[in-house]
C-alpha positions in Angstrom: -97.9 -45.1 -40.4 -99.2 -48.6 -40.8 -97.4 -51.8 -39.6 -96.2 -54.8 -41.4 -98.6 -57.6 -42.7 -100.8 -59.3 -40.0 -99.2 -62.8 -40.6 -95.7 -61.6 -39.6 -94.4 -63.5 -36.6 -92.6 -62.1 -33.6 -89.3 -63.7 -34.8 -89.7 -62.1 -38.3 -90.3 -58.7 -36.7 -87.1 -59.0 -34.7 -85.2 -59.8 -37.9 -86.7 -56.9 -39.8 -84.0 -54.8 -41.4 -84.1 -50.9 -42.1 -84.2 -50.1 -45.7 -81.6 -48.0 -47.6 -83.7 -45.0 -48.5 -83.0 -41.8 -50.4 -83.2 -39.2 -47.7 -85.2 -37.0 -50.1 -88.0 -39.6 -49.8 -88.3 -39.3 -45.9 -90.6 -36.6 -44.7 -88.9 -33.5 -43.4 -91.9 -31.5 -42.0 -95.6 -31.6 -41.4 -98.3 -29.4 -43.0 -101.8 -29.2 -41.7 -104.8 -28.3 -43.9 -107.3 -25.8 -42.3 -110.6 -24.2 -43.5 -114.3 -24.2 -43.5 -116.2 -27.6 -43.9 -116.4 -28.6 -47.6 -114.0 -25.9 -48.8 -111.9 -28.8 -50.3 -109.2 -29.7 -47.8 -109.6 -33.5 -48.3 -109.8 -33.0 -52.1 -106.6 -30.9 -52.0 -104.8 -33.7 -50.0 -105.9 -36.1 -52.7 -104.8 -33.8 -55.5 -101.3 -33.5 -53.9 -100.9 -37.1 -52.9 -103.3 -39.3 -54.7 -104.6 -40.5 -51.4 -108.2 -39.9 -50.0 -107.7 -39.1 -46.4 -111.3 -39.8 -45.2 -110.8 -43.5 -44.7 -112.8 -44.0 -41.4 -116.2 -45.6 -42.2 -118.2 -42.8 -40.5 -116.3 -40.3 -42.6 -117.1 -42.0 -45.9 -120.8 -42.2 -44.8 -121.1 -38.5 -43.8 -118.8 -37.1 -46.4 -116.7 -35.0 -43.9 -113.4 -35.5 -42.0 -114.0 -36.6 -38.4 -110.4 -37.6 -37.4 -107.0 -36.4 -38.4 -106.2 -37.8 -41.9 -102.6 -38.0 -43.2 -100.6 -38.6 -46.3 -96.9 -38.3 -47.2 -96.1 -36.4 -50.3 -92.8 -36.2 -52.3 -92.2 -33.0 -54.3 -90.6 -33.8 -57.7 -89.1 -31.0 -60.1 -88.7 -31.2 -63.8 -85.4 -29.4 -64.6 -86.5 -29.0 -68.3 -89.7 -27.1 -67.5 -89.0 -26.0 -63.9 -92.3 -27.7 -63.1 -93.2 -29.1 -59.7 -95.4 -32.1 -59.1 -96.0 -35.0 -56.9 -95.3 -37.6 -59.6 -92.0 -39.2 -60.9 -92.8 -38.1 -64.4 -93.5 -34.4 -65.4 -97.1 -34.0 -66.4 -96.0 -31.5 -69.0 -93.2 -33.2 -70.9 -93.3 -36.7 -69.4 -89.6 -36.6 -68.7 -88.3 -38.3 -65.6 -88.2 -35.9 -62.6 -85.8 -35.7 -59.6 -87.3 -35.9 -56.0 -86.6 -32.7 -54.1 -88.0 -33.4 -50.7 -90.9 -35.1 -48.8 -93.4 -33.8 -46.3 -96.4 -35.2 -44.4 -99.8 -33.5 -44.6 -102.4 -33.7 -41.9 -106.0 -33.3 -43.0 -107.9 -31.6 -40.2 -111.8 -31.5 -40.1 -113.6 -28.3 -40.8 -116.7 -28.8 -38.8 -117.1 -26.5 -35.8 -117.9 -29.4 -33.5 -114.5 -31.0 -34.2 -112.3 -28.0 -33.3 -110.6 -30.0 -30.6 -109.3 -32.3 -33.2 -108.0 -29.4 -35.3 -106.2 -27.9 -32.3 -104.6 -31.2 -31.6 -103.3 -31.4 -35.2 -101.7 -28.0 -35.0 -99.4 -29.3 -32.1 -97.5 -31.4 -34.6 -97.6 -29.0 -37.6 -94.6 -27.0 -38.9 -96.8 -25.2 -41.5 -100.4 -24.8 -42.6 -102.5 -24.5 -45.7 -105.6 -22.3 -45.0 -108.2 -23.2 -47.6 -110.9 -20.6 -48.7 -113.4 -21.6 -51.4 -113.6 -18.8 -54.0 -117.3 -19.6 -54.6 -118.3 -19.4 -51.0 -115.8 -16.9 -49.6 -114.9 -16.5 -45.9 -117.0 -18.5 -43.5 -117.3 -19.0 -39.7 -114.7 -21.8 -39.5 -112.3 -19.8 -41.8 -112.2 -17.0 -39.1 -112.0 -19.6 -36.3 -109.2 -21.6 -38.0 -107.3 -18.3 -38.5 -107.5 -17.8 -34.7 -106.1 -21.3 -34.3 -103.1 -20.3 -36.3 -102.7 -17.2 -34.1 -102.7 -19.4 -30.9 -100.6 -22.2 -32.3 -97.6 -20.1 -33.3 -97.3 -21.6 -36.7 -95.5 -19.2 -39.0 -95.2 -21.0 -42.3 -98.6 -20.4 -43.7 -100.0 -20.6 -47.4 -103.5 -19.3 -48.2 -105.0 -21.7 -50.8 -107.9 -20.0 -52.8 -109.7 -23.1 -53.9 -112.5 -23.9 -56.3 -111.2 -21.1 -58.6 -112.7 -22.9 -61.6 -116.2 -22.2 -60.2 -116.1 -18.4 -60.3 -115.4 -15.7 -62.9 -112.3 -13.6 -62.9 -114.2 -10.7 -61.2 -115.4 -12.9 -58.5 -112.0 -14.4 -57.9 -110.4 -10.9 -57.6 -113.1 -9.8 -55.2 -112.5 -12.9 -53.0 -108.8 -12.2 -53.1 -109.3 -8.7 -51.8 -111.6 -10.1 -49.0 -108.9 -12.6 -48.1 -106.2 -9.8 -47.9 -108.5 -7.9 -45.5 -109.1 -10.9 -43.4 -105.5 -11.7 -42.7 -104.4 -8.2 -42.1 -102.8 -7.9 -38.7 -102.7 -11.7 -38.2 -99.9 -14.2 -38.2 -100.9 -15.0 -41.9 -100.6 -11.3 -43.0 -97.5 -11.9 -45.3 -98.8 -15.4 -46.4 -98.9 -16.1 -50.2 -102.4 -16.5 -51.7 -102.4 -19.2 -54.4 -105.5 -19.9 -56.6 -106.1 -23.6 -57.3 -108.8 -26.1 -58.3 -108.3 -29.2 -56.2 -110.8 -31.1 -58.2 -109.4 -30.2 -61.6 -105.8 -30.2 -60.3 -105.3 -26.7 -61.7 -102.2 -24.7 -60.5 -101.1 -27.4 -58.1 -97.5 -27.0 -59.4 -97.5 -23.4 -58.1 -98.7 -24.6 -54.7 -96.0 -27.3 -54.5 -93.4 -24.7 -55.4 -94.6 -22.5 -52.5 -94.6 -25.5 -50.2 -91.0 -26.3 -51.2 -89.9 -23.0 -49.6 -91.0 -24.1 -46.2 -87.8 -24.6 -44.2 -86.8 -28.1 -42.8 -87.7 -29.0 -39.2 -85.1 -28.0 -36.7 -82.3 -30.5 -36.0 -83.0 -33.4 -33.6 -81.8 -32.0 -30.2 -83.1 -32.5 -26.8 -84.9 -35.3 -24.9 -86.7 -37.7 -27.2 -90.4 -36.8 -27.2 -93.2 -38.0 -29.4 -96.8 -36.8 -29.7 -99.4 -39.6 -30.5 -102.4 -38.5 -32.5 -103.5 -42.0 -33.6 -103.2 -45.5 -32.2 -104.3 -48.7 -33.5 -104.3 -52.6 -33.5 -103.6 -54.0 -36.9 -104.3 -57.6 -35.9 -107.3 -59.4 -37.4 -109.7 -61.3 -35.2 -108.4 -64.9 -34.6 -104.7 -64.1 -35.2 -102.5 -66.6 -33.3 -100.8 -65.2 -30.2 -97.2 -65.8 -31.6 -98.1 -63.9 -34.7 -99.7 -60.8 -33.0 -98.3 -57.4 -33.8 -97.9 -55.0 -30.9 -99.9 -51.8 -30.6 -99.0 -49.0 -33.0 -98.7 -45.2 -32.4 -99.1 -42.7 -35.1 -97.8 -39.2 -34.6 -94.7 -37.0 -34.8 -91.4 -36.7 -33.0 -91.1 -33.2 -31.6 -87.5 -33.5 -30.2 -84.7 -35.8 -29.9 -84.3 -39.2 -31.7 -85.9 -42.6 -31.1 -84.2 -45.9 -32.1 -85.6 -49.4 -32.6 -85.0 -51.3 -29.4 -85.5 -48.1 -27.1 -87.4 -48.5 -23.9 -90.2 -45.9 -23.7 -92.9 -44.5 -21.5 -96.4 -43.5 -22.6 -98.1 -40.9 -20.5 -100.8 -40.3 -19.0 -101.1 -44.2 -19.7 -104.1 -46.2 -18.6 -106.4 -46.0 -15.6 -106.4 -49.0 -13.2 -108.1 -49.0 -9.9 -108.9 -45.3 -10.2 -105.3 -44.4 -10.7 -103.5 -43.5 -13.9 -100.4 -45.7 -14.6 -97.5 -45.0 -17.0 -97.3 -47.6 -19.8 -93.7 -49.0 -20.4 -92.8 -50.9 -23.5 -90.1 -51.1 -26.3 -90.0 -49.8 -29.8 -89.9 -52.8 -32.2 -90.1 -50.6 -35.4 -90.1 -47.3 -36.9 -91.7 -46.1 -40.2 -91.8 -42.9 -42.2 -93.6 -42.8 -45.5 -93.8 -46.6 -45.4 -90.1 -47.0 -45.0 -88.6 -49.0 -42.2 -86.0 -47.0 -40.2 -83.4 -47.8 -37.5 -83.9 -44.4 -35.9 -86.1 -41.4 -36.5 -86.0 -37.7 -35.5 -88.4 -34.7 -35.8 -90.1 -34.0 -39.1 -92.8 -35.8 -40.9 -95.3 -38.3 -39.5 -94.0 -41.5 -37.7 -95.4 -45.0 -37.2 -94.1 -46.3 -34.0 -94.4 -50.1 -33.6 -94.2 -51.4 -30.1 -94.4 -54.5 -28.0 -97.3 -53.1 -26.2 -100.5 -55.3 -25.8 -102.4 -54.3 -29.0 -105.7 -54.0 -27.1 -104.3 -51.0 -25.3 -103.8 -49.1 -28.6 -107.1 -50.0 -30.3 -109.4 -47.3 -31.8 -107.1 -44.3 -30.9 -107.3 -45.1 -27.3 -103.7 -43.8 -26.8 -104.3 -40.7 -29.0 -103.2 -37.6 -27.1 -100.4 -39.4 -25.3 -96.9 -38.2 -24.8 -94.1 -40.7 -25.4 -90.6 -40.3 -24.0 -87.5 -42.3 -23.5 -87.7 -44.4 -20.4 -86.4 -42.5 -17.3 -85.8 -39.4 -19.3 -88.3 -37.2 -17.3 -89.6 -33.9 -18.7 -93.2 -35.2 -19.1 -95.5 -34.1 -16.3 -99.0 -35.5 -16.0 -101.5 -33.1 -14.5 -105.1 -33.5 -13.4 -105.5 -29.8 -12.8 -104.2 -26.9 -14.8 -103.4 -23.5 -13.4 -103.6 -21.0 -16.3 -103.2 -17.4 -17.2 -106.0 -16.9 -19.7 -106.3 -14.6 -22.7 -109.8 -14.4 -24.2 -110.4 -13.3 -27.7 -113.5 -11.3 -26.7 -113.1 -8.8 -23.9 -116.9 -9.1 -23.2 -116.4 -12.9 -22.4 -113.6 -12.5 -19.8 -115.7 -13.4 -16.8 -115.2 -17.0 -15.5 -117.3 -18.6 -12.9 -116.5 -21.4 -10.4 -117.8 -24.7 -11.9 -117.9 -23.4 -15.5 -116.9 -26.2 -17.9 -114.2 -25.8 -20.6 -112.8 -28.0 -23.3 -109.0 -27.7 -23.3 -106.4 -28.8 -25.8 -102.8 -29.0 -24.6 -100.4 -30.4 -27.3 -102.3 -33.2 -28.8 -104.2 -34.0 -25.6 -107.9 -33.1 -25.2 -109.9 -33.0 -22.0 -112.9 -31.6 -20.3 -112.7 -29.7 -17.0 -114.5 -27.4 -14.7 -113.2 -24.2 -13.1 -112.2 -24.9 -9.5 -110.7 -21.5 -8.5 -110.5 -17.9 -9.9 -107.9 -15.3 -9.1 -104.9 -13.9 -10.9 -104.8 -17.3 -12.6 -107.6 -19.8 -13.3 -107.5 -23.4 -12.1 -109.3 -26.0 -14.1 -109.8 -29.5 -12.7 -109.8 -32.1 -15.5 -111.8 -35.2 -16.1 -108.9 -36.8 -18.0 -105.3 -35.9 -17.1 -103.0 -34.3 -19.8 -99.2 -34.0 -20.2 -98.3 -30.3 -19.6 -95.3 -28.3 -18.4 -95.0 -24.7 -17.2 -95.1 -22.3 -20.1 -97.1 -24.6 -22.4 -100.0 -23.1 -24.4 -103.5 -24.4 -23.9 -106.4 -23.7 -26.2 -109.8 -23.1 -24.5 -113.4 -23.7 -25.8 -116.4 -22.6 -23.8 -120.2 -22.9 -24.3 -121.5 -19.7 -26.0 -125.1 -19.7 -27.0 -125.3 -23.5 -26.4 -122.4 -24.2 -28.7 -118.8 -24.9 -28.0 -116.6 -22.1 -29.4 -113.0 -21.4 -29.4 -112.7 -18.7 -26.7 -109.0 -18.0 -26.1 -105.8 -19.6 -24.9 -104.0 -20.0 -21.5 -100.3 -20.4 -20.4 -99.6 -23.1 -17.9 -98.1 -21.7 -14.7 
């Protein structure tokens, strides 16, 4: 999802050619890792991909994931041993392996204060890995992330029983039974439970074999639409104007196909003179798994290079945006949401005028206050979001002075 080198000129960018690439090396779907803080999500991403997803300076300092991390992983299979790995050579017999397929993994934070980031990640996910550390068992965020899966509608779920090397066989079996009880009656009830050690890279082959069963993302039909979860400026300070790269968006295409040269619209856009304006620009490049493409459709994470002023994309300033083909329509910007709300806890159904909520709609996050209550609840937002009738919105409210995931609403 990164751009070309910083010294590349505008002329060189226009002459950049798409690469002939084995389709098995292009990501087909997105997986998100969920689970309590320190249960090994980022370590598992590293075990699968060889990439440490916590690359933000504050993440390195604090030792936790703050933003959505990502990596692309190719599954290889050794025909001789029927062994699955993420390396070109079989770890068992060292024979050359054939690539089977590639997927993108989204590493979500486990800390409760970062739940909005988790919810945004599920909007671009086709499947999920729910991690539970065998030595610590089921924790608060384990339960909350399971609720997230129930809200999101993600059906392709794998339970990863991590840190299996730190417990006895008896403890592992006890933890397994607790997990089975936890997922009973939920969207994850029939999900496989796979014991692994991410640190020791034990049983990773069995996990990759299970991931390989996840179906490919649906065909690229409908109006082209892209959700941005990251945005950035890759230019170094002092770069000459003619050598500047445009702003880059990182995220996932959820419908349709985008091509290099397409004119696009980015909504809600930017605020000028107290009014939100749609950003209009052109696609100058598309990348999946570091490969330059002429066009891209749903499945896997995408880097969308644009001719946008790079300062507008700096430091995730366009994260949460919806991108569509220019003039295609279908993306509605709303400053107020009218919702039919379902709360998890019946005792917390009462809503008061002026009560604050944190909402997540698609990949967009905002804070709002209740403006009216009736058969539906209206929430006036501080920052507008892109939403259509029927969209599902996750709601967090303050409970005992802490923001907690409380339920979900349907936009009407």
